[in-house]
N, C-alpha and C positions, 0 to 999 in steps of 0.2 A: 301184523301185516294183513291187510284186507285182500280178499280175492278180487281180481279184475272182473267186471261184469259187462255184458253187452245187452242192449235193448233190442228186442225183436217184437214190434207191436206192443201189446200189453205184457209181454213175457220178459223175464230176466233170464239171460243165459250166462252161466258161470264159466269162467275160463277153463275149468277142468272138464266141462262138457263139450268144449270145442276141440276138434282134432287138427285144425289148421288155421293160422291167422297171419295177416300181414298188417302193414300200417293202414291199408285202405279196405280190408275185408276180413271176414272170418267165416269158417265153415263148421257146421255141426249137423248131427243126424236127427231127422224127424222120426220120432218113435211111432207115430201113427200116420202112415201114408195117406195122401189125399184121395188117390184113386184106387179102386179095388183091382185085384188081379196080380198082385205081387206074390211070388215071382212071376215073370212074364210067361213062363212056360209051366206046364204041368207034367209030372212024371207018371 
């Protein structure tokens, strides 16, 4: 049984890396944020 995969540009996202999916969409976490400053506040 093969894992289901999704294409995101040149990258392959495996179903086990996705935390939510529907027939029309899927959601996963980006490990490297695009913008600096996360978290939005400093302690």
